[in-house]
NUMARTOR-657695 format. One record per residue (C-alpha): residue in three letters; chain; z, x, y. Coordinates in nm, 4 decimals. Each point is the difference from the previous one (the first is absolute). Layout:
% NUMARTOR-657695
 code unit        w        u        v
  ALA    A        Z        X        Y
...
***
This chain:
% NUMARTOR-657695
 code unit        w        u        v
  MET    A  16.0983   3.7450   6.3893
  ASN    A  -0.1290   0.1061   0.3371
  ALA    A  -0.1815   0.3286   0.0674
  ALA    A   0.3070   0.1653   0.1481
  ASP    A   0.2191  -0.0979  -0.2952
  ALA    A  -0.2788   0.1030  -0.2603
  PHE    A  -0.0343   0.3423   0.1799
  LEU    A   0.3854   0.0570   0.0241
  ALA    A   0.0361  -0.0805  -0.3610
  LEU    A  -0.2216   0.2870  -0.0987
  PRO    A   0.1632   0.3353  -0.1062
  PRO    A   0.0179   0.2505   0.2871
  GLY    A  -0.2688   0.2274  -0.1466
  ASP    A  -0.2452  -0.3031   0.0112
  GLN    A   0.1078  -0.0831   0.3462
  ARG    A  -0.0622   0.3678   0.1006
  ARG    A  -0.3490  -0.0102  -0.1417
  ILE    A  -0.0787  -0.3295   0.1801
  HIS    A   0.1486   0.1435   0.3271
  LEU    A  -0.2303   0.3095  -0.0339
  ALA    A  -0.3139  -0.1947  -0.0820
  LEU    A   0.0530  -0.2419   0.2833
  CYS    A   0.0707   0.2937   0.2420
  ARG    A  -0.3134   0.1634  -0.1016
  ASP    A  -0.1732  -0.3189   0.1261
  ALA    A   0.2010   0.0332   0.3288
  LEU    A  -0.0921   0.3496   0.0381
  ALA    A  -0.3733  -0.0822  -0.0212
  VAL    A   0.0578  -0.2490   0.2801
  TRP    A   0.1731   0.2613   0.2001
  MET    A  -0.2601   0.2596  -0.0520
  ALA    A  -0.2770  -0.2457   0.0978
  TYR    A   0.1909  -0.0900   0.3153
  VAL    A   0.0478   0.3659   0.0909
  ALA    A  -0.3685   0.0751  -0.0529
  ALA    A  -0.1065  -0.2780   0.2253
  GLU    A   0.2756   0.0596   0.2757
  GLY    A  -0.0055   0.3811   0.0166
  PRO    A   0.3056   0.1644   0.1327
  ILE    A   0.2865  -0.2411   0.0542
  ARG    A   0.2253   0.0937   0.2916
  TYR    A   0.3074  -0.1627   0.1641
  ASN    A   0.2541   0.0846   0.2524
  ASP    A   0.3734   0.0209  -0.0911
  SER    A   0.1798  -0.2338   0.2480
  ILE    A   0.3210   0.1859  -0.0216
  VAL    A  -0.1294   0.3441   0.1271
  GLY    A  -0.3583  -0.0876   0.0919
  MET    A  -0.1551   0.2559  -0.2469
  LEU    A  -0.3457  -0.0584  -0.1377
  HIS    A  -0.0136  -0.0021  -0.3814
  GLU    A  -0.2861  -0.0124  -0.2423
  VAL    A   0.0356  -0.1792  -0.3341
  GLU    A  -0.0788   0.2233  -0.3012
  PRO    A  -0.2839  -0.1740  -0.1769
  GLY    A   0.0937   0.1774  -0.3377
  LEU    A   0.3739  -0.0880   0.0093
  PRO    A  -0.0240  -0.3148  -0.2043
  ALA    A  -0.2090   0.1804  -0.2720
  ASP    A   0.2706   0.2768  -0.0123
  ALA    A   0.2611  -0.2740  -0.0260
  LEU    A  -0.1741  -0.1604  -0.2910
  ARG    A  -0.0652   0.3322  -0.1757
  SER    A   0.3828   0.0690   0.0330
  ALA    A   0.0884  -0.3415  -0.1208
  GLU    A  -0.2195   0.0688  -0.3093
  ALA    A   0.1649   0.3210  -0.0614
  GLY    A   0.3573  -0.1230   0.0653
  ALA    A   0.0680   0.2674   0.2667
  ASP    A  -0.0819   0.0674   0.3619
  LEU    A  -0.2861   0.2440  -0.0386
  ALA    A  -0.0976   0.0447   0.3558
  ASP    A   0.2982  -0.0469   0.2281
  VAL    A  -0.0991  -0.3609   0.0280
  ASP    A   0.3483  -0.1324   0.0786
  VAL    A   0.0187   0.2117   0.3104
  ARG    A  -0.3721  -0.0724   0.0940
  TYR    A   0.0494  -0.3747  -0.0136
  ARG    A   0.3089  -0.0027   0.2253
  GLU    A  -0.1820  -0.0166   0.3346
  PRO    A  -0.2764  -0.2617  -0.0954
  ILE    A   0.2565  -0.2321  -0.1753
  THR    A   0.2215   0.0119   0.2980
  ALA    A  -0.3013  -0.0658   0.2294
  LEU    A  -0.0876  -0.3017  -0.2104
  GLN    A   0.3463  -0.1288   0.0196
  ASP    A   0.0180   0.0647   0.3832
  ASP    A  -0.3420  -0.1700   0.0505
  ASP    A  -0.1523   0.3242   0.1371
  LEU    A  -0.2490  -0.0058  -0.2805
  SER    A  -0.1560  -0.2830  -0.1786
  PHE    A  -0.2790  -0.0558  -0.2592
  PRO    A  -0.1963  -0.3199  -0.0757
  GLY    A   0.1883  -0.2296  -0.2355
  PRO    A  -0.1113   0.1122  -0.3423
  VAL    A  -0.0373   0.3593   0.0982
  GLY    A   0.3605   0.0056   0.1380
  LEU    A   0.1452  -0.1711  -0.3099
  GLY    A  -0.1939   0.2477  -0.2245
  TYR    A   0.1345   0.2960   0.2064
  TYR    A   0.3482  -0.1351  -0.0563
  ALA    A  -0.0717  -0.0635  -0.3775
  LEU    A  -0.0909   0.3593  -0.0413
  TYR    A   0.2998   0.1193   0.1833
  ASN    A   0.2384  -0.2272  -0.1896
  CYS    A  -0.1613   0.1043  -0.3307
  PHE    A   0.0565   0.3631   0.0914
  GLN    A   0.3595  -0.0652   0.0932
  ARG    A   0.0690  -0.1735  -0.3189
  TYR    A  -0.1701   0.2363  -0.2510
  ALA    A   0.0134   0.3288   0.1792
  CYS    A   0.3297  -0.0253   0.1715
  GLY    A   0.1931  -0.2467  -0.2080
  ALA    A   0.0649  -0.2387   0.2791
  SER    A   0.1149  -0.3476  -0.0903
  ILE    A  -0.3036  -0.2009   0.1154
  ASP    A  -0.0487  -0.3530  -0.1183
  PRO    A  -0.2866   0.0254  -0.2508
  TRP    A  -0.1473  -0.3309   0.1075
  ILE    A  -0.0308   0.1113   0.3602
  ILE    A  -0.2441   0.2738  -0.1046
  VAL    A  -0.2090  -0.2529  -0.1992
  GLN    A  -0.0128  -0.2535   0.2898
  GLN    A  -0.0935   0.2855   0.2491
  ALA    A  -0.2702   0.1479  -0.2180
  LEU    A  -0.1465  -0.3403  -0.0961
  ALA    A  -0.0432  -0.0730   0.3766
  CYS    A  -0.3000   0.2500  -0.0299
  THR    A  -0.1781  -0.2001  -0.2579
  PRO    A  -0.2279  -0.3049   0.0590
  ASP    A   0.1556  -0.1965  -0.2960
  PRO    A   0.3526   0.1142  -0.0497
  ALA    A   0.0836  -0.2291  -0.2842
  GLU    A  -0.2926   0.1073  -0.2013
  ARG    A   0.0496   0.3654   0.0695
  LEU    A   0.3636  -0.0179  -0.1100
  ALA    A  -0.0982  -0.1861  -0.3143
  ARG    A  -0.2587   0.2745  -0.0681
  ALA    A   0.2545   0.2748   0.0547
  VAL    A   0.2482  -0.1648  -0.2424
  ARG    A  -0.2863  -0.0386  -0.2617
  ASP    A  -0.0805   0.3612   0.0435
  VAL    A   0.3604   0.1134  -0.0593
  ASN    A   0.0338  -0.2262  -0.3031
  GLY    A  -0.3251   0.1246  -0.1541
  PRO    A  -0.2623  -0.2148  -0.1675
  PRO    A   0.1125  -0.3189  -0.1798
  GLY    A   0.1105   0.0751  -0.3575
  ASN    A   0.1330   0.3460   0.0740
  GLY    A   0.3609  -0.1107   0.0221
***
């Protein structure tokens, strides 16, 4: 069984725990990027307006996903940067951008009830790790507990 099939065979609660664990990793990558880059600004190509990316938005998204509710108007606050990413007005380096999307999609799935493919969140979040296969295996082990506890 490949990694995607093994993950998708898990109960939804275990998938959620893995999503949250992997997204905590993605958030750490995001926070390191923001600390190194400082303010991240971009121009909206439609109206030419200058925007600044909220550095704490992904953390609010993860906190909301963990709570199962939009705790900080995250859905509305994400609209502009997600649109800018899709319009190529805003971009982040590969792993950072995929992690940003993982956090957004995790939020959408668990705080808003959106029908997001659960494997997409895993793939996006794993892009932030140096050894994705090992990290996923560890996340699955962590969810299942130590051997002999089944």
